[in-house]
C-alpha positions in Angstrom: -0.2 -0.1 -0.2 1.5 3.8 -1.0 2.4 5.8 1.6 -0.1 8.6 2.6 3.5 11.0 2.1 4.8 8.7 -1.1 4.6 12.5 -2.8 5.0 14.9 -0.2 6.0 15.1 3.5 8.5 13.4 5.7 9.3 9.8 4.5 11.9 7.1 4.2 12.0 6.4 0.9 13.6 2.8 0.3 10.4 0.6 1.8 8.3 2.8 0.0 10.1 2.4 -3.4 9.4 -1.7 -2.4 12.7 -2.6 -0.7 12.2 -5.4 2.3 14.4 -4.8 4.9 16.0 -2.2 3.8 19.5 -1.5 5.5 19.5 2.7 7.4 19.1 5.5 4.9 22.8 6.8 4.3 24.0 9.9 3.0 26.7 12.9 3.1 26.6 15.6 5.3 28.9 18.4 3.9 30.5 20.8 6.8 31.2 24.1 4.4 32.6 25.5 7.5 36.0 23.4 7.9 35.9 23.0 3.1 39.7 24.5 2.2 38.6 24.7 -1.1 41.6 21.6 -2.3 39.0 19.5 -4.7 40.5 16.3 -3.9 36.3 15.2 -3.8 36.3 16.3 -7.4 39.1 14.2 -8.7 38.4 11.4 -6.3 35.0 11.0 -7.9 36.1 11.5 -11.6 38.7 8.7 -11.0 36.7 6.1 -9.1 33.8 6.7 -11.7 35.5 7.5 -14.6 33.9 10.8 -15.2 35.5 12.8 -18.2 37.2 15.8 -18.1 35.1 18.9 -17.9 36.9 20.8 -20.8 39.7 22.9 -18.8 38.1 25.9 -19.0 39.5 29.0 -17.3 36.3 30.4 -16.1 37.6 33.8 -14.1 35.4 32.7 -11.5 38.6 32.8 -8.4 39.5 29.4 -8.3 36.3 27.9 -9.3 37.0 26.3 -12.9 33.9 23.3 -12.7 31.2 26.4 -12.1 28.8 23.8 -11.5 27.4 20.3 -11.2 27.1 19.1 -14.8 27.4 15.7 -16.4 31.3 15.3 -16.5 31.6 17.0 -12.6 29.6 15.2 -10.3 31.2 17.1 -7.4 31.9 20.6 -7.9 33.7 22.1 -5.4 32.3 26.4 -5.2 34.6 29.4 -4.3 32.7 32.1 -2.9 34.5 35.7 -2.4 32.7 37.9 0.0 34.6 41.1 0.7 33.7 41.3 4.5 32.0 38.8 6.6 28.9 37.7 7.2 27.1 39.7 9.8 29.7 42.9 10.1 29.3 44.5 7.0 29.2 48.3 6.8 25.0 49.9 7.3 23.9 50.8 4.1 24.9 54.7 3.5 27.5 54.6 6.0 31.0 54.9 4.1 29.5 57.6 1.9 30.7 61.1 2.3 28.9 63.9 3.5 30.8 67.1 2.1 29.8 68.6 -1.0 30.3 67.2 -4.6 33.7 69.1 -5.0 36.3 71.4 -3.7 36.8 75.0 -5.9 40.3 74.0 -6.0 39.4 71.0 -8.0 36.5 72.7 -10.0 39.1 75.6 -10.8 41.1 73.0 -11.8 39.1 71.1 -14.3 37.8 74.4 -15.5 41.3 74.8 -16.4 41.8 78.3 -14.6 43.8 77.1 -11.9 47.4 77.6 -12.3 49.9 75.3 -14.2 51.6 72.9 -12.6 52.6 71.0 -15.5 49.9 68.2 -15.1 47.2 67.5 -16.5 44.1 68.3 -15.3 45.9 70.8 -13.5 46.5 68.6 -9.9 49.2 69.6 -7.4 51.8 67.2 -7.6 53.0 64.8 -5.7 55.4 65.0 -2.5 59.2 65.8 -3.6 60.0 62.9 -1.5 57.7 60.4 -2.9 59.4 61.6 -6.5 62.9 61.4 -5.0 62.1 57.4 -4.1 60.7 56.7 -7.4 63.6 58.5 -8.9 66.2 56.3 -7.6 64.6 52.9 -8.9 62.9 50.3 -7.5 63.4 49.7 -3.8 63.8 46.3 -2.3 60.7 45.6 0.1 62.6 42.0 2.0 61.6 38.5 1.6 57.4 37.3 1.4 56.7 36.5 4.9 56.8 32.8 6.5 53.4 33.5 8.5 49.9 33.2 6.1 48.8 36.9 5.3 47.8 38.7 8.3 49.5 36.6 11.1 52.3 38.3 11.2 51.5 41.9 10.8 48.6 41.9 13.2 45.0 42.1 13.6 44.8 45.8 12.7 46.3 45.3 9.7 44.0 42.5 7.9 41.1 43.2 5.7 37.7 41.7 5.7 37.2 39.2 3.3 36.9 35.5 3.2 35.9 32.7 0.8 33.1 30.6 1.3 33.9 27.4 -0.2 31.3 24.6 -0.8 31.2 20.8 -2.4 27.8 20.8 -4.2 26.9 17.6 -4.9 23.1 15.5 -5.6 21.1 16.2 -2.7 19.5 12.7 -3.1 15.9 14.1 -2.4 13.6 12.0 -0.3 10.8 13.0 -2.7 13.0 12.9 -6.3 11.3 14.0 -9.0 13.4 13.4 -11.4 12.4 9.1 -10.6 9.0 10.3 -10.8 9.3 11.1 -14.3 11.7 8.6 -16.0 9.5 7.2 -18.2 12.3 4.4 -19.1 13.2 3.5 -14.9 16.5 4.4 -15.7 16.4 6.1 -12.6 15.7 4.0 -9.3 16.0 4.0 -5.6 18.4 2.2 -3.9 18.0 0.0 -0.7 20.0 3.1 0.4 17.4 5.7 -0.1 19.9 7.3 -2.5 18.7 8.0 -6.0 20.9 6.3 -9.1 20.7 6.8 -13.2 21.5 3.3 -14.9 22.7 4.9 -17.8 22.6 1.8 -20.1 18.8 2.2 -19.7 18.4 5.7 -20.3 16.8 7.1 -23.8 17.9 10.9 -23.3 14.4 12.2 -23.1 15.9 14.7 -20.7 12.8 15.1 -18.5 14.7 14.2 -14.9 16.7 17.6 -16.2 13.5 19.8 -16.1 12.2 18.0 -13.1 15.1 18.5 -10.7 14.4 21.7 -8.6 18.4 21.9 -8.0 19.4 21.9 -11.4 21.6 18.4 -10.3 21.3 16.0 -13.9 22.8 17.0 -16.7 23.5 15.5 -20.2 26.4 14.8 -21.4 27.1 16.1 -24.7 28.0 13.3 -27.6 26.4 11.5 -25.9 22.5 12.5 -24.9 22.0 10.7 -21.5 21.7 12.1 -18.2 24.6 11.5 -15.2 25.0 12.3 -11.8 26.5 11.2 -8.7 25.6 8.1 -7.7 27.0 8.6 -4.2 29.2 5.8 -4.9 26.4 3.1 -4.5 29.2 0.0 -6.2 31.4 1.3 -3.0 28.4 1.4 -0.3 27.0 -1.8 -1.5 30.4 -3.0 -0.2 30.7 -1.7 2.7 33.4 1.3 1.6 33.2 4.8 2.0 31.8 6.9 -1.0 35.1 8.3 -2.8 34.9 12.1 -2.6 34.3 11.3 1.6 36.8 8.9 1.8 39.3 11.7 0.0 38.3 15.2 2.0 41.2 15.5 4.4 39.2 17.5 6.6 36.1 15.8 7.3 34.0 18.5 5.3 32.5 15.4 3.4 30.6 13.0 6.1 29.4 9.9 4.9 26.8 7.3 7.7 23.8 7.1 8.3 21.6 10.2 7.5 20.0 9.9 11.3 23.6 10.0 13.0 25.0 13.1 10.6 21.7 14.9 11.5 22.5 14.8 14.8 25.7 15.3 14.1 25.3 18.3 11.9 22.9 19.6 14.9 25.5 19.8 17.2 28.3 21.1 15.5 25.8 24.3 14.6 25.1 24.9 18.2 29.1 24.6 18.3 29.8 27.5 15.9 26.9 29.2 17.4 28.7 29.0 20.7 31.9 30.5 19.3 30.5 33.4 18.2 29.3 32.3 14.5 25.5 32.9 14.8 25.0 33.1 10.8 25.4 28.9 10.4 22.7 27.0 9.4 21.9 23.5 8.3 20.6 23.3 4.7 18.3 20.0 3.4 18.3 18.3 6.8 14.6 18.8 7.3 12.1 16.2 6.4 9.5 18.4 6.4 10.4 20.9 3.7 9.6 21.0 0.3 11.5 18.0 -1.0 11.0 16.0 2.1 14.8 16.6 3.4 17.7 15.6 1.2 19.6 12.7 1.3 23.1 15.1 1.2 22.6 18.1 3.6 25.0 20.9 3.9 26.1 23.3 6.8 26.2 27.0 5.7 27.7 30.2 7.0 25.3 32.3 4.5 22.6 32.5 2.9 21.6 29.5 0.7 21.4 31.9 -2.9 24.8 32.8 -1.7 26.1 29.1 -2.8 23.6 28.9 -5.8 21.2 27.0 -4.3 17.4 27.3 -4.0 16.4 28.7 -0.7 12.8 26.7 -0.3 13.4 24.5 -2.9 10.1 22.1 -3.6 9.8 18.7 -5.3 8.0 19.4 -9.0 5.8 16.2 -9.1 3.8 17.5 -5.4 1.0 18.8 -7.2 0.4 15.8 -9.8 -2.4 14.5 -7.7 -4.6 17.5 -7.8 -3.5 18.2 -11.4 -4.7 15.0 -12.4 -7.9 15.4 -10.4 -9.0 18.4 -12.2 -7.6 17.2 -15.6 -10.3 14.3 -14.9 -12.5 16.8 -14.0 -12.4 18.8 -16.9 -12.9 15.5 -19.0 -16.0 14.5 -17.2 -17.0 17.8 -18.2 -16.5 18.0 -21.6 -17.9 14.5 -22.0 -21.2 15.5 -20.5 -21.4 18.8 -22.4 -20.9 16.6 -25.2 -23.4 14.6 -24.7 -25.9 17.1 -23.8 -25.2 19.3 -27.1 -26.0 16.0 -29.4 -28.6 14.7 -27.3 -30.4 18.4 -27.6 -29.6 18.5 -31.0 -31.2 15.4 -32.1 -34.5 16.4 -30.7 
């Protein structure tokens, strides 16, 4: 008997898919607060799964040259550069000048009425001592420091700047719209609650791509079939850790039973709050959200939109029962109208 929450709401997906005596649901917890952006997860994923290269493009997006999750990038380490840490931003308009738009001296120089000082547009030259240093040639400034930037120069010289790094991956949703719309059964729910694509059955229709609320699934050029993270189904079936989690040097990517990961994540968020990081929050952990909770969830240090994640994802097949019911009512009404017209016309 189908579960009342088969399309929406809290659910254990493996038994709902027909697995008997299924093992505990397994998943990922990605703690972005300890991610160092090394991309070991990207490399390990490609090596283990035989994923082809992504084109070796230089995107000009910090150190992020993968860009997004694609058919050839099942793990994507995002680099988000922020000039100021969250919670310490300058209030709006606080740094704006409050004096006159231009000084009388600058206005006179711009109008060409100031005495000619040999520069254009007539601004005063630099200090003599600065000109003397420039005329003397290059100046040796010393060897580079052995400490990280700002460590040996004191806190007063540091700038408010940070990188937010996150290893993104397929969320393995509780309610996976990609699985619901697949016409060939290429996508299936494993006994571990994960969602896997069987590439030998995929016909390349692309329905799953438009159905995914996270934009995870992609078609491979020259192939046409859909590809995404399998949560290393072959490895976890043999009792091994997924390749990306195995390779992560800081344990930013943690693998295990989903219930245990959620408890661990809640403890981690509480610890960060106590340490003065109030912006720490979990994403995708709530079984009552629009996708029934994710099998791969995250600890973030800013709003989801900053990381390119939807703030309130909803499974795209949630309203299918209502849609079919309304379509049925419309069909019955049309049939009744046709019968009435036929009977009325014949009489």
